[in-house]
OpenMM code with the backbone's topology and positions (N, CA, C; nanometers):
from openmm import Vec3, app, unit

residues = "MET THR ASP LEU PHE ALA ASP ALA VAL ALA ASP ILE THR VAL ILE ASN GLY VAL VAL ARG PHE ASN LEU VAL THR LEU GLU PRO ASP PRO ALA SER ARG GLU LYS GLY GLU PRO ARG THR LEU PRO THR VAL GLN ARG ARG LEU VAL MET PRO LEU PRO GLY PHE ILE ASN ALA VAL ALA GLN ALA GLN ALA LEU LEU VAL LYS LEU GLU GLN ALA GLY VAL LEU GLN ARG ASN ALA GLY GLU GLY ALA ARG ASP GLY LYS ALA PRO GLN PRO ALA ALA ALA LYS ALA PRO PRO THR SER PRO ASN PHE".split()
positions = [
    Vec3(2.0713, -1.1093, -2.8485),
    Vec3(2.0089, -1.1489, -2.7247),
    Vec3(1.8649, -1.1889, -2.7534),
    Vec3(1.8193, -1.2932, -2.6879),
    Vec3(1.6828, -1.3409, -2.7028),
    Vec3(1.6038, -1.3070, -2.5771),
    Vec3(1.4857, -1.2475, -2.5947),
    Vec3(1.3989, -1.2178, -2.4807),
    Vec3(1.3288, -1.3448, -2.4357),
    Vec3(1.3018, -1.3518, -2.3062),
    Vec3(1.2313, -1.4642, -2.2467),
    Vec3(1.1125, -1.4070, -2.1714),
    Vec3(0.9911, -1.4524, -2.2024),
    Vec3(0.8703, -1.4017, -2.1374),
    Vec3(0.8132, -1.5074, -2.0452),
    Vec3(0.7620, -1.4620, -1.9296),
    Vec3(0.6897, -1.5492, -1.8373),
    Vec3(0.5796, -1.4674, -1.7723),
    Vec3(0.4631, -1.5288, -1.7528),
    Vec3(0.3548, -1.4631, -1.6802),
    Vec3(0.3828, -1.4625, -1.5305),
    Vec3(0.4566, -1.5627, -1.4832),
    Vec3(0.4827, -1.5746, -1.3395),
    Vec3(0.5944, -1.6755, -1.3150),
    Vec3(0.6349, -1.6825, -1.1889),
    Vec3(0.7302, -1.7835, -1.1442),
    Vec3(0.6506, -1.8873, -1.0664),
    Vec3(0.6573, -2.0124, -1.1090),
    Vec3(0.5823, -2.1192, -1.0410),
    Vec3(0.6477, -2.1544, -0.9085),
    Vec3(0.7784, -2.1719, -0.9101),
    Vec3(0.8499, -2.2000, -0.7862),
    Vec3(0.9977, -2.1732, -0.8054),
    Vec3(1.0666, -2.1610, -0.6933),
    Vec3(1.2105, -2.1375, -0.6926),
    Vec3(1.2715, -2.2411, -0.5993),
    Vec3(1.3732, -2.3115, -0.6475),
    Vec3(1.4413, -2.4102, -0.5639),
    Vec3(1.5911, -2.3843, -0.5671),
    Vec3(1.6593, -2.4301, -0.4637),
    Vec3(1.8053, -2.4219, -0.4571),
    Vec3(1.8576, -2.5627, -0.4334),
    Vec3(1.9417, -2.6093, -0.5232),
    Vec3(2.0026, -2.7416, -0.5115),
    Vec3(2.1517, -2.7250, -0.5385),
    Vec3(2.2333, -2.7636, -0.4405),
    Vec3(2.3790, -2.7557, -0.4537),
    Vec3(2.4278, -2.6173, -0.4947),
    Vec3(2.3687, -2.5136, -0.4382),
    Vec3(2.4125, -2.3772, -0.4658),
    Vec3(2.3674, -2.3213, -0.5987),
    Vec3(2.2752, -2.3901, -0.6649),
    Vec3(2.2226, -2.3429, -0.7934),
    Vec3(2.0734, -2.3152, -0.7760),
    Vec3(2.0328, -2.1933, -0.8126),
    Vec3(1.8934, -2.1513, -0.7987),
    Vec3(1.8210, -2.1780, -0.9301),
    Vec3(1.7034, -2.2397, -0.9189),
    Vec3(1.6231, -2.2718, -1.0380),
    Vec3(1.4850, -2.2084, -1.0246),
    Vec3(1.4474, -2.1275, -1.1235),
    Vec3(1.3158, -2.0651, -1.1304),
    Vec3(1.2359, -2.1392, -1.2370),
    Vec3(1.1221, -2.1974, -1.2031),
    Vec3(1.0329, -2.2533, -1.3047),
    Vec3(0.9390, -2.1415, -1.3477),
    Vec3(0.9489, -2.1038, -1.4743),
    Vec3(0.8717, -1.9932, -1.5295),
    Vec3(0.7486, -2.0463, -1.6011),
    Vec3(0.6342, -1.9814, -1.5794),
    Vec3(0.5097, -2.0277, -1.6392),
    Vec3(0.4498, -1.9229, -1.7314),
    Vec3(0.3748, -1.9716, -1.8269),
    Vec3(0.2875, -1.8875, -1.9081),
    Vec3(0.1457, -1.9382, -1.8859),
    Vec3(0.0503, -1.8508, -1.9099),
    Vec3(-0.0897, -1.8897, -1.8941),
    Vec3(-0.1408, -1.9399, -2.0280),
    Vec3(-0.1835, -2.0641, -2.0291),
    Vec3(-0.2312, -2.1296, -2.1513),
    Vec3(-0.3810, -2.1563, -2.1392),
    Vec3(-0.4537, -2.1523, -2.2504),
    Vec3(-0.5973, -2.1831, -2.2453),
    Vec3(-0.6214, -2.3256, -2.1970),
    Vec3(-0.7233, -2.3419, -2.1148),
    Vec3(-0.7626, -2.4738, -2.0662),
    Vec3(-0.8704, -2.5286, -2.1590),
    Vec3(-0.8370, -2.6281, -2.2441),
    Vec3(-0.9350, -2.6796, -2.3402),
    Vec3(-1.0598, -2.7356, -2.2735),
    Vec3(-1.0459, -2.8000, -2.1589),
    Vec3(-1.1624, -2.8596, -2.0921),
    Vec3(-1.2610, -2.7519, -2.0481),
    Vec3(-1.2106, -2.6414, -1.9963),
    Vec3(-1.3014, -2.5355, -1.9511),
    Vec3(-1.3651, -2.4644, -2.0706),
    Vec3(-1.2937, -2.4570, -2.1811),
    Vec3(-1.3498, -2.3936, -2.3009),
    Vec3(-1.4687, -2.4736, -2.3525),
    Vec3(-1.4575, -2.6075, -2.3482),
    Vec3(-1.5671, -2.6933, -2.3932),
    Vec3(-1.6908, -2.6763, -2.3065),
    Vec3(-1.6701, -2.6420, -2.1785),
    Vec3(-1.7826, -2.6209, -2.0872),
    Vec3(-1.8372, -2.4791, -2.0958),
    Vec3(-1.7773, -2.3967, -2.1803),
    Vec3(-1.8223, -2.2589, -2.1938),
    Vec3(-1.7720, -2.1673, -2.0852),
    Vec3(-1.6722, -2.2118, -2.0101),
    Vec3(-1.6121, -2.1315, -1.9040),
    Vec3(-1.4626, -2.1187, -1.9314),
    Vec3(-1.4228, -2.0392, -2.0302),
    Vec3(-1.2806, -2.0337, -2.0660),
    Vec3(-1.1937, -1.9847, -1.9494),
    Vec3(-1.0923, -2.0644, -1.9185),
    Vec3(-0.9962, -2.0307, -1.8145),
    Vec3(-0.8564, -2.0578, -1.8679),
    Vec3(-0.7603, -2.0151, -1.7915),
    Vec3(-0.6219, -2.0426, -1.8286),
    Vec3(-0.5564, -2.1277, -1.7206),
    Vec3(-0.4548, -2.1997, -1.7620),
    Vec3(-0.3777, -2.2833, -1.6704),
    Vec3(-0.2319, -2.2388, -1.6744),
    Vec3(-0.1687, -2.2241, -1.5579),
    Vec3(-0.0250, -2.1941, -1.5600),
    Vec3(0.0514, -2.3186, -1.6058),
    Vec3(0.1359, -2.3014, -1.7047),
    Vec3(0.2108, -2.4128, -1.7612),
    Vec3(0.3590, -2.3789, -1.7603),
    Vec3(0.4396, -2.4639, -1.6961),
    Vec3(0.5835, -2.4391, -1.6926),
    Vec3(0.6378, -2.4504, -1.8344),
    Vec3(0.7029, -2.3443, -1.8790),
    Vec3(0.7564, -2.3405, -2.0148),
    Vec3(0.9093, -2.3365, -2.0190),
    Vec3(0.9674, -2.2680, -1.9208),
    Vec3(1.1121, -2.2489, -1.9202),
    Vec3(1.1642, -2.2580, -1.7770),
    Vec3(1.2945, -2.2740, -1.7651),
    Vec3(1.3591, -2.2724, -1.6350),
    Vec3(1.4785, -2.1780, -1.6437),
    Vec3(1.4856, -2.0865, -1.5493),
    Vec3(1.5992, -1.9965, -1.5376),
    Vec3(1.6887, -2.0528, -1.4280),
    Vec3(1.8157, -2.0733, -1.4594),
    Vec3(1.9089, -2.1352, -1.3656),
    Vec3(2.0267, -2.0410, -1.3467),
    Vec3(2.0631, -2.0156, -1.2190),
    Vec3(2.1783, -1.9291, -1.1921),
    Vec3(2.2447, -1.9696, -1.0611),
    Vec3(2.3738, -1.9374, -1.0466),
    Vec3(2.4410, -1.9684, -0.9206),
    Vec3(2.3858, -1.8794, -0.8094),
    Vec3(2.3968, -1.9250, -0.6861),
    Vec3(2.3429, -1.8533, -0.5705),
    Vec3(2.3940, -1.7087, -0.5614),
    Vec3(2.5231, -1.6812, -0.5832),
    Vec3(2.5674, -1.5414, -0.5784),
    Vec3(2.4982, -1.4546, -0.6845),
    Vec3(2.4723, -1.5104, -0.8012),
    Vec3(2.4008, -1.4368, -0.9051),
    Vec3(2.2575, -1.4077, -0.8641),
    Vec3(2.1929, -1.5027, -0.7978),
    Vec3(2.0569, -1.4833, -0.7483),
    Vec3(2.0538, -1.3726, -0.6432),
    Vec3(2.1505, -1.3757, -0.5499),
    Vec3(2.1560, -1.2733, -0.4459),
    Vec3(2.1726, -1.1348, -0.5087),
    Vec3(2.2565, -1.1247, -0.6096),
    Vec3(2.2749, -0.9980, -0.6803),
    Vec3(2.1465, -0.9554, -0.7508),
    Vec3(2.0763, -1.0503, -0.8125),
    Vec3(1.9511, -1.0188, -0.8828),
    Vec3(1.8451, -0.9676, -0.7855),
    Vec3(1.8377, -1.0281, -0.6658),
    Vec3(1.7417, -0.9831, -0.5643),
    Vec3(1.7743, -0.8408, -0.5211),
    Vec3(1.9024, -0.8114, -0.4988),
    Vec3(1.9432, -0.6760, -0.4586),
    Vec3(1.9062, -0.5743, -0.5664),
    Vec3(1.9273, -0.6103, -0.6933),
    Vec3(1.8918, -0.5197, -0.8022),
    Vec3(1.7406, -0.4994, -0.8112),
    Vec3(1.6632, -0.6058, -0.7911),
    Vec3(1.5172, -0.5955, -0.7956),
    Vec3(1.4668, -0.5081, -0.6809),
    Vec3(1.5255, -0.5227, -0.5612),
    Vec3(1.4849, -0.4400, -0.4479),
    Vec3(1.5160, -0.2934, -0.4739),
    Vec3(1.6320, -0.2653, -0.5315),
    Vec3(1.6682, -0.1269, -0.5637),
    Vec3(1.5718, -0.0688, -0.6677),
    Vec3(1.5319, -0.1504, -0.7646),
    Vec3(1.4362, -0.1038, -0.8654),
    Vec3(1.3014, -0.0728, -0.8023),
    Vec3(1.2554, -0.1574, -0.7091),
    Vec3(1.1285, -0.1315, -0.6405),
    Vec3(1.1319, 0.0019, -0.5665),
    Vec3(1.2426, 0.0309, -0.5005),
    Vec3(1.2558, 0.1585, -0.4295),
    Vec3(1.2447, 0.2745, -0.5283),
    Vec3(1.3128, 0.2636, -0.6423),
    Vec3(1.3067, 0.3705, -0.7432),
    Vec3(1.1648, 0.3872, -0.7979),
    Vec3(1.0955, 0.2763, -0.8216),
    Vec3(0.9583, 0.2837, -0.8729),
    Vec3(0.8649, 0.3458, -0.7704),
    Vec3(0.8863, 0.3150, -0.6426),
    Vec3(0.8059, 0.3775, -0.5367),
    Vec3(0.8336, 0.5274, -0.5305),
    Vec3(0.9610, 0.5652, -0.5396),
    Vec3(0.9974, 0.7067, -0.5341),
    Vec3(0.9407, 0.7834, -0.6536),
    Vec3(0.9294, 0.7171, -0.7680),
    Vec3(0.8743, 0.7804, -0.8875),
    Vec3(0.7221, 0.7821, -0.8865),
    Vec3(0.6606, 0.7151, -0.7884),
    Vec3(0.5153, 0.7127, -0.7795),
    Vec3(0.4491, 0.6078, -0.8664),
    Vec3(0.5275, 0.5202, -0.9266),
    Vec3(0.4722, 0.4147, -1.0108),
    Vec3(0.4088, 0.3061, -0.9241),
    Vec3(0.4705, 0.2786, -0.8087),
    Vec3(0.4195, 0.1803, -0.7137),
    Vec3(0.3981, 0.2493, -0.5795),
    Vec3(0.3050, 0.1958, -0.5025),
    Vec3(0.2882, 0.2455, -0.3665),
    Vec3(0.2522, 0.1305, -0.2752),
    Vec3(0.2958, 0.1395, -0.1515),
    Vec3(0.2626, 0.0382, -0.0513),
    Vec3(0.1313, 0.0766, 0.0134),
    Vec3(0.0581, -0.0246, 0.0570),
    Vec3(-0.0645, 0.0024, 0.1318),
    Vec3(-0.0269, 0.0611, 0.2667),
    Vec3(-0.1171, 0.1353, 0.3281),
    Vec3(-0.0907, 0.1962, 0.4579),
    Vec3(-0.0495, 0.0898, 0.5581),
    Vec3(0.0541, 0.1173, 0.6357),
    Vec3(0.0985, 0.0244, 0.7384),
    Vec3(0.1982, -0.0792, 0.6902),
    Vec3(0.2265, -0.0847, 0.5623),
    Vec3(0.3226, -0.1826, 0.5115),
    Vec3(0.4618, -0.1241, 0.5157),
    Vec3(0.5557, -0.2002, 0.5681),
    Vec3(0.6944, -0.1572, 0.5718),
    Vec3(0.7676, -0.2059, 0.4491),
    Vec3(0.8901, -0.1595, 0.4350),
    Vec3(0.9700, -0.1961, 0.3178),
    Vec3(1.0120, -0.3424, 0.3206),
    Vec3(1.0110, -0.4067, 0.4376),
    Vec3(1.0582, -0.5444, 0.4466),
    Vec3(0.9533, -0.6360, 0.5074),
    Vec3(0.8276, -0.6117, 0.4789),
    Vec3(0.7223, -0.6935, 0.5380),
    Vec3(0.6871, -0.8151, 0.4544),
    Vec3(0.7545, -0.8335, 0.3415),
    Vec3(0.7300, -0.9496, 0.2578),
    Vec3(0.6160, -0.9327, 0.1597),
    Vec3(0.5483, -0.8184, 0.1623),
    Vec3(0.4378, -0.7940, 0.0707),
    Vec3(0.4858, -0.7089, -0.0459),
    Vec3(0.4418, -0.7432, -0.1636),
    Vec3(0.4825, -0.6692, -0.2820),
    Vec3(0.4074, -0.5371, -0.2905),
    Vec3(0.4740, -0.4310, -0.3345),
    Vec3(0.4043, -0.3049, -0.3561),
    Vec3(0.3036, -0.3185, -0.4693),
    Vec3(0.2032, -0.2339, -0.4673),
    Vec3(0.0986, -0.2375, -0.5691),
    Vec3(0.1165, -0.1203, -0.6659),
    Vec3(0.0726, -0.1360, -0.7914),
    Vec3(0.0775, -0.0227, -0.8836),
    Vec3(0.0003, 0.0948, -0.8243),
    Vec3(0.0538, 0.2153, -0.8443),
    Vec3(-0.0052, 0.3335, -0.7829),
    Vec3(-0.1468, 0.3594, -0.8307),
    Vec3(-0.1773, 0.3268, -0.9554),
    Vec3(-0.3087, 0.3584, -1.0112),
    Vec3(-0.4115, 0.2490, -0.9880),
    Vec3(-0.3717, 0.1392, -0.9256),
    Vec3(-0.4660, 0.0273, -0.9125),
    Vec3(-0.4551, -0.0369, -0.7749),
    Vec3(-0.5610, -0.0999, -0.7335),
    Vec3(-0.5609, -0.1801, -0.6106),
    Vec3(-0.4981, -0.3150, -0.6433),
    Vec3(-0.4863, -0.3991, -0.5435),
    Vec3(-0.4331, -0.5333, -0.5654),
    Vec3(-0.5228, -0.6066, -0.6640),
    Vec3(-0.4625, -0.6821, -0.7583),
    Vec3(-0.5432, -0.7548, -0.8551),
    Vec3(-0.6251, -0.8637, -0.7859),
    Vec3(-0.7358, -0.9064, -0.8478),
    Vec3(-0.8147, -1.0137, -0.7879),
    Vec3(-0.7325, -1.1425, -0.7826),
    Vec3(-0.7622, -1.2240, -0.6847),
    Vec3(-0.6921, -1.3508, -0.6696),
    Vec3(-0.7388, -1.4479, -0.7775),
    Vec3(-0.6446, -1.5204, -0.8353),
    Vec3(-0.6770, -1.6153, -0.9400),
    Vec3(-0.6895, -1.7552, -0.8823),
    Vec3(-0.7907, -1.8314, -0.9191),
    Vec3(-0.8019, -1.9692, -0.8724),
    Vec3(-0.7004, -2.0613, -0.9416),
    Vec3(-0.6264, -2.0061, -1.0404),
    Vec3(-0.5317, -2.0872, -1.1159),
    Vec3(-0.3981, -2.1041, -1.0449),
    Vec3(-0.3752, -2.0310, -0.9356),
    Vec3(-0.2465, -2.0400, -0.8673),
    Vec3(-0.2649, -2.0810, -0.7256),
] * unit.nanometer
topology = app.Topology()
chain = topology.addChain("A")
for resn in residues:
    res = topology.addResidue(resn, chain)
    for name in ("N", "CA", "C"):
        topology.addAtom(name, app.Element.getBySymbol(name[0]), res)
């Protein structure tokens, strides 16, 4: 088995019942480095493709994992956030990360 790494998902589309995830890695921005302000740019490197039923199953598994991580104290929701409010839980030891201008 080969591992696949991504820093983030750029976008998710569904075409004809097939779900496509464009996966990005953060790459150095040469132009910003020349200006003395090193930054990174999200660059699509790979695409994960699966049928819609497989995607639905993957979402269910990810939701179950989030519940287990919350129960173990690894993640916690901010006060007032419900389990289905669309907001991702935050790591228990840290606040929400700063917003990146790269996304």
